[in-house]
BANU-513258 format. One record per residue: residue number from 1; residue in three letters; x, y, z of N, C-alpha, C, O in turn. Coordinates in steps of 0.001 Angstrom, whole numbers, plus 500000, padded with zeros to 6 digits. Each point is the difference from the previous one (the first is absolute). Example, Ala and Ser with C-alpha at 12.3 -4.5 7.8 and 13.67 -1.06 7.14 Angstrom:
2
NODE   resi   resn     n.c1     n.c2     n.c3    ca.c1    ca.c2    ca.c3     c.c1     c.c2     c.c3     o.c1     o.c2     o.c3
NODE      1    ALA   513190   494310   507800   499110   501190   500000   500900   501200   500000   501036   499981   500665
NODE      2    SER   498614   501069   498615   500820   501190   500060   499230   501090   500730   500509   501108   500169
//
This chain:
77
NODE   resi   resn     n.c1     n.c2     n.c3    ca.c1    ca.c2    ca.c3     c.c1     c.c2     c.c3     o.c1     o.c2     o.c3
NODE      1    MET   500844   498839   500000   499156   501161   500000   500898   501235   500000   500973   500066   500751
NODE      2    VAL   498704   500889   498424   500765   501234   499890   499169   501148   500544   498814   500127   499696
NODE      3    ARG   501819   500696   501102   499340   501181   500549   500769   501224   499568   501212   499946   499790
NODE      4    GLU   498093   501134   500079   500639   501241   499602   500506   500727   501235   499323   500066   501026
NODE      5    LEU   501872   500475   498854   500609   500767   501068   500546   501276   499386   500769   499955   499040
NODE      6    ARG   498839   501165   501503   500488   501285   499493   500957   500592   501012   499731   500032   501201
NODE      7    ILE   501399   500438   498279   500968   500655   500860   500403   501323   499364   499928   500169   498783
NODE      8    GLU   500492   500753   502053   500503   501271   499515   501476   500088   500341   500410   499669   501113
NODE      9    VAL   500386   500777   497928   501429   500163   500219   500405   501408   499578   499337   500638   499182
NODE     10    ALA   501752   499825   501389   500520   501314   499648   500415   500005   498531   500344   498961   499438
NODE     11    GLU   499620   502197   499962   500319   500133   498574   501389   499450   499675   500173   499331   498982
NODE     12    GLU   500813   500941   501865   501360   499519   499717   500082   498487   500063   500742   499396   499226
NODE     13    HIS   498507   499967   501685   499975   498543   500063   499313   499418   498768   500417   498967   499476
NODE     14    TYR   498534   501700   500071   499295   499532   498815   500909   500068   498772   500031   499077   499186
NODE     15    GLU   500701   502021   500692   500914   500149   498868   501076   498917   500031   500366   499453   498959
NODE     16    GLN   500135   500243   502222   500998   498942   500149   499399   498646   499616   500655   499191   499342
NODE     17    LEU   498134   500572   501059   499300   498766   499659   499843   499861   498486   500237   498930   499440
NODE     18    VAL   499366   502150   499911   499830   499982   498546   501331   499716   499313   500048   499221   499048
NODE     19    LEU   501024   501395   501417   501321   499762   499408   500426   498541   500156   500516   499393   499062
NODE     20    GLN   499266   500052   502127   500353   498597   500219   499174   499077   499123   500516   499014   499474
NODE     21    ALA   498213   501298   500364   499132   499184   499143   500465   500072   498547   500027   498985   499304
NODE     22    ARG   500336   502207   500242   500480   500153   498615   501283   499213   499773   500183   499408   498936
NODE     23    GLU   500717   500579   502061   501244   499241   499879   499718   498519   499793   500779   499292   499362
NODE     24    ARG   498106   500250   501181   499632   498581   499898   498959   499749   498903   499498   498886   499847
NODE     25    ASN   500191   502162   499402   498999   499916   498932   498663   499474   500516   499374   499140   499380
NODE     26    GLU   500201   501391   501767   498742   499597   500612   499082   501203   500155   500448   501145   500057
NODE     27    ASP   498273   498569   500010   499016   501026   500310   500220   500430   501448   500125   499142   500874
NODE     28    PRO   499926   502170   499408   500241   500459   501368   499006   499456   501031   500379   499706   501134
NODE     29    THR   498374   500162   498479   498988   499490   500932   500250   498533   500331   499889   499591   501156
NODE     30    VAL   500446   499624   497835   500282   498580   500212   501269   499847   500837   500057   499184   500920
NODE     31    TYR   500950   501607   498750   501259   499954   500737   499773   500362   501472   500498   499312   500891
NODE     32    ALA   498757   501759   499363   499721   500437   501375   499276   498906   500774   500319   499751   501162
NODE     33    GLY   498722   499601   498214   499269   498915   500658   500908   498848   500360   499892   499430   501086
NODE     34    ARG   501009   500223   498001   500923   498895   500257   500969   500344   501132   500250   499172   500876
NODE     35    VAL   500289   502035   499107   500930   500427   501049   499296   500017   501359   500559   499542   500996
NODE     36    LEU   498232   500978   499040   499248   500043   501254   499730   498586   500524   500147   499739   501193
NODE     37    ALA   499463   499363   497923   499730   498618   500407   501270   499327   500527   499943   499265   500987
NODE     38    GLN   501193   500976   498372   501260   499420   500463   500367   500511   501389   500450   499235   500853
NODE     39    GLU   499357   502059   499368   500313   500564   501312   499077   499443   501086   500440   499739   501120
NODE     40    LEU   498281   500081   498545   499072   499411   500972   500386   498558   500316   499954   499577   501155
NODE     41    ASP   500428   499668   497804   500425   498615   500216   501244   499954   500872   500104   499159   500893
NODE     42    ARG   500840   501738   498853   501236   500037   500786   499693   500333   501458   500552   499386   500913
NODE     43    THR   498572   501582   499299   499621   500393   501355   499340   498844   500729   500311   499738   501162
NODE     44    ARG   498783   499569   498167   499333   498841   500614   501007   498918   500363   499921   499396   501070
NODE     45    PHE   501030   500364   498023   501026   498991   500257   500827   500365   501228   500229   499161   500872
NODE     46    LEU   500217   502088   499196   500826   500425   501130   499226   499953   501311   500539   499585   501026
NODE     47    GLU   498200   500838   498944   499179   499931   501212   499771   498558   500423   500055   499684   501189
NODE     48    GLY   499689   499446   497853   499805   498584   500298   501260   499362   500561   499938   499188   500923
NODE     49    SER   501201   501182   498517   501279   499476   500492   500248   500440   501433   500418   499202   500839
NODE     50    ALA   499324   502072   499436   500195   500515   501356   499081   499282   500989   500419   499661   501106
NODE     51    LEU   498333   500107   498497   499061   499291   500864   500468   498564   500246   499954   499503   501125
NODE     52    PHE   500495   499842   497806   500502   498630   500107   501175   499937   500976   500036   499138   500878
NODE     53    LEU   500924   501775   498965   501185   499977   500855   499721   500437   501426   500801   499729   500896
NODE     54    SER   498077   500945   499332   499669   500412   501363   499333   498882   500797   499815   500127   501210
NODE     55    THR   499827   498789   498123   499405   498848   500686   501065   499373   500902   501116   499751   499544
NODE     56    PRO   498565   499993   501711   500994   499453   500938   500672   498743   499454   499335   499054   499577
NODE     57    GLY   502004   500957   500441   500786   498847   499578   500310   499939   498516   500920   499285   499605
NODE     58    VAL   498363   501423   499577   500196   499912   498553   501344   500578   499587   500720   499398   499204
NODE     59    ARG   499620   501770   501336   501264   500646   499623   501187   499076   500323   500916   499853   499192
NODE     60    GLU   499056   499538   501979   501092   499120   500407   500063   498756   499114   501082   499577   499591
NODE     61    GLU   497755   499841   500115   499945   498811   499132   500507   500338   498603   500760   499234   499407
NODE     62    PHE   498827   501889   500080   500437   500439   498668   501516   500177   499986   500675   499539   499080
NODE     63    ALA   499857   501129   501941   501441   500233   500079   500770   498685   500139   501088   499861   499440
NODE     64    SER   498363   499181   501293   500703   498721   500174   500049   499216   498689   500953   499259   499761
NODE     65    ARG   498045   500896   499401   499980   499283   498716   500788   500716   498909   500685   499358   499203
NODE     66    PHE   499221   501972   500758   500552   500743   498866   501140   500942   500377   500601   500620   499122
NODE     67    GLY   499703   499495   502162   501072   500885   500440   499448   501338   500442   498951   500439   499530
NODE     68    PRO   501762   500204   501374   499495   501260   500551   500252   501212   499112   499401   501052   500222
NODE     69    GLN   501467   498828   498781   500355   501144   499153   499343   499880   498628   499830   498893   499489
NODE     70    PRO   499792   502262   499900   499450   499962   498647   501056   499566   498999   501199   500179   500216
NODE     71    GLY   498337   499255   498698   500909   499569   498944   500611   501177   499258   499610   501148   500211
NODE     72    ALA   501340   498563   498929   500717   501045   499260   499088   500795   499076   500282   501164   499715
NODE     73    THR   498630   498234   499812   499119   500704   499065   498822   500660   500684   499147   500578   499327
NODE     74    ALA   500782   499352   501997   498883   500603   500737   500130   501510   499992   501106   500542   499998
NODE     75    SER   497750   500133   499997   500008   501456   500081   499108   500426   501148   499040   499309   500343
NODE     76    ALA   501276   501818   500244   499203   500511   501109   498665   500479   499489   499924   500626   498943
NODE     77    ALA   499022   499086   501795   498662   500402   499582   499599   501283   500689   498899   500503   499777
//
């Protein structure tokens, strides 16, 4: 199911969005929708991860299986 969502952005942000869409040969509206959806998915993932790791014992179990330090390709969120 698709729902319509309207947002307002500052003129300079809109111009930047249009430029990025043109670089990718995409319609600005389609590009904006995709970027917004990706950011929402990322936010949900990070919130879910934080909730998972806050469960008692999970952080320690995870560290015992995979190590306490992030891997070389990990990036800070």
